C-alpha positions as CSV (number, residue, x, y, z in Angstrom):
1,X,-0.4,0.2,0.4
2,X,1.5,3.6,-0.7
3,X,1.6,6.5,1.9
4,X,2.6,8.7,-1.6
5,X,0.3,12.3,-0.7
6,X,-2.4,13.2,-3.6
7,X,-1.2,17.0,-3.3
8,X,-3.3,19.5,-3.8
9,X,-3.0,22.8,-3.8
10,X,-3.5,24.0,-1.1
11,X,-0.8,20.8,0.8
12,X,1.9,21.2,-2.0
13,X,5.0,22.4,-1.9
14,X,5.3,26.0,-2.1
15,X,7.3,25.6,-5.6
16,X,5.0,23.0,-6.7
17,X,1.9,25.7,-6.8
18,X,2.8,27.2,-9.9
19,X,3.8,24.2,-11.2
20,X,0.0,22.8,-10.3
21,X,-1.7,25.7,-11.5
22,X,-0.1,24.7,-15.3
23,X,-1.4,21.1,-15.2
24,X,-5.0,22.3,-14.1
25,X,-4.6,24.6,-16.6
26,X,-3.5,22.2,-19.4
27,X,-6.1,19.3,-18.4
28,X,-9.1,20.6,-17.2
29,X,-8.2,18.9,-13.6
30,X,-5.5,17.7,-11.6
31,X,-4.1,14.6,-12.8
32,X,-3.0,12.3,-10.5
33,X,0.5,11.5,-11.2
34,X,0.5,15.3,-11.1
35,X,-0.5,15.3,-7.4
36,X,2.1,12.6,-6.6
37,X,5.1,14.1,-8.3
38,X,4.2,17.9,-6.9
39,X,6.2,16.4,-3.3
40,X,8.9,17.1,-5.8
41,X,7.8,19.6,-7.6
42,X,11.6,20.0,-9.7
43,X,10.1,16.1,-10.9
44,X,6.4,17.6,-11.9
45,X,8.6,20.1,-13.5
46,X,11.0,18.5,-15.9
47,X,7.6,16.0,-16.6
48,X,5.7,18.7,-17.3
49,X,8.6,20.0,-19.8
50,X,9.0,16.8,-21.2
51,X,5.9,16.0,-21.9
52,X,5.6,19.9,-23.9
53,X,8.6,18.5,-25.4
54,X,6.8,15.6,-26.7
55,X,4.5,16.7,-28.6
56,X,6.8,19.0,-30.3
57,X,8.7,16.4,-31.6
58,X,8.1,15.4,-35.3
59,X,6.5,12.2,-34.4
60,X,2.3,12.5,-36.3
61,X,-0.5,11.8,-33.0
62,X,0.4,8.2,-34.4
63,X,3.6,7.7,-34.2
64,X,4.0,10.1,-30.3
65,X,1.5,7.7,-29.3
66,X,2.6,4.1,-30.2
67,X,6.1,5.7,-28.5
68,X,4.8,6.3,-25.8
69,X,2.3,3.7,-25.2
70,X,4.8,1.1,-26.3
71,X,6.8,2.0,-23.5
72,X,3.7,2.1,-20.8
73,X,2.6,-1.3,-22.1
74,X,6.9,-2.3,-21.6
75,X,7.1,-0.9,-18.2
76,X,3.6,-1.8,-17.5
77,X,2.3,1.1,-16.2
78,X,-1.2,0.7,-14.5
79,X,-2.2,4.6,-14.8
80,X,0.0,5.4,-18.1
81,X,-2.0,2.8,-20.4
82,X,-5.5,4.2,-19.4
83,X,-4.2,7.7,-19.3
84,X,-2.9,8.3,-23.3
85,X,-5.4,5.6,-24.1
86,X,-7.8,9.0,-23.4
87,X,-5.2,11.1,-25.2
88,X,-5.2,9.0,-28.0
89,X,-8.7,9.3,-28.5
90,X,-8.7,12.5,-28.1
91,X,-5.8,13.0,-30.6
92,X,-8.0,10.8,-33.2
93,X,-5.8,7.8,-33.2
94,X,-8.3,4.9,-34.6
95,X,-9.4,2.4,-32.4
96,X,-7.4,-0.7,-33.7
97,X,-4.3,1.1,-33.1
98,X,-4.8,2.2,-29.2
99,X,-5.9,-1.3,-28.8
100,X,-2.8,-3.7,-30.9
101,X,-1.3,-1.2,-29.0
102,X,-2.6,-1.5,-25.1
103,X,-2.6,-5.0,-26.1
104,X,1.0,-5.6,-27.5
105,X,0.4,-6.7,-30.5
106,X,1.9,-6.5,-34.4
107,X,1.2,-3.6,-35.2
108,X,-0.7,-3.8,-38.7
109,X,1.0,-0.9,-39.7
110,X,4.1,-1.8,-40.8
111,X,6.2,1.8,-40.8
112,X,4.7,1.9,-37.5
113,X,5.5,-1.6,-36.2
114,X,8.6,-0.7,-36.9
115,X,8.6,2.5,-34.9
116,X,7.6,0.5,-32.1
117,X,10.0,-2.6,-32.4
118,X,12.9,0.3,-32.6
119,X,11.3,2.1,-29.1
120,X,11.3,-0.9,-27.2
121,X,14.6,-1.7,-28.4
122,X,16.0,1.6,-27.2
123,X,13.9,0.8,-23.9
124,X,15.4,-2.7,-23.3
125,X,18.6,-2.5,-24.5
126,X,19.1,0.9,-22.8
127,X,20.2,2.7,-26.1
128,X,22.0,-0.2,-27.6
129,X,20.7,-1.0,-30.6
130,X,21.6,-4.4,-33.0
131,X,22.1,-3.1,-36.1
132,X,19.8,-4.8,-37.9
133,X,17.1,-2.8,-36.3
134,X,18.6,0.9,-37.0
135,X,18.8,-0.1,-40.7
136,X,15.1,-1.3,-40.5
137,X,14.1,2.4,-38.9
138,X,16.3,4.0,-41.3
139,X,14.5,2.1,-44.2
140,X,10.9,2.4,-43.1
141,X,11.7,6.6,-43.7
142,X,12.9,7.1,-40.0
143,X,15.6,9.5,-39.8
144,X,18.3,10.3,-37.0
145,X,16.1,13.1,-35.6
146,X,13.6,10.7,-34.9
147,X,15.3,8.0,-32.9
148,X,16.7,10.5,-30.6
149,X,13.0,12.0,-29.9
150,X,12.4,8.4,-29.1
151,X,15.5,8.8,-26.5
152,X,13.6,12.2,-25.3
153,X,9.7,10.8,-25.1
154,X,11.7,7.8,-23.3
155,X,12.9,9.9,-20.5
156,X,9.5,11.7,-20.0
157,X,8.0,8.2,-19.6
158,X,10.6,6.9,-16.7
159,X,9.6,9.9,-14.9
160,X,5.5,8.9,-15.2
161,X,5.9,5.5,-15.4
162,X,8.6,5.0,-11.5
163,X,6.3,7.5,-10.6
164,X,3.5,5.0,-10.8
165,X,5.0,1.9,-10.1
166,X,6.6,3.8,-6.3
167,X,3.3,5.5,-5.5
168,X,0.6,3.3,-6.6
169,X,-1.0,6.2,-8.1
170,X,-4.5,5.9,-8.7
171,X,-6.0,6.0,-11.8
172,X,-7.7,9.3,-12.7
173,X,-11.5,9.1,-13.2
174,X,-12.0,10.1,-16.8
175,X,-9.8,7.0,-17.3
176,X,-10.7,4.6,-15.7
177,X,-13.1,3.5,-18.4
178,X,-10.2,2.5,-20.2
179,X,-8.1,1.0,-16.9
180,X,-5.9,-2.2,-18.1
181,X,-3.3,-4.5,-16.4
182,X,-0.7,-6.3,-17.9
183,X,-1.1,-10.2,-19.5
């Protein structure tokens, strides 16, 4: 059982209060992940910056969803898989792609599947990726820029996935309908 605090603006450390305002402004609510992270304002700030930067990468909505969810599923994050299901739906990602990712299936779109395989290779190999996987990635039309952007998103997901494991962060009400558990 976790004893982490789900902070509010009233209970959060002073340095976290403007960050909580940022979260509420961006999401229309204070996500429980952010409420937990508020305990360490620098973590919350870093996460917010990386989330913003992830959305500014060269990845399309489908590609960014592949990167986010591949990492979330690999890390078995009970919180982020449902949250990113809701985010993907708001980004008009197809239900087929969303379910393929949630179920850790081979993606029907071969280019997106190559992206998923590369994300998993980077994640599992801690940045050490076989030359054959890199060749497949580049042959699919991706470049060094996208390989490096995977690292940016991976850093963001390590922050959230690991926090959620440690804190046993409860899934937010809007995402409970997308609850998920690893196979």
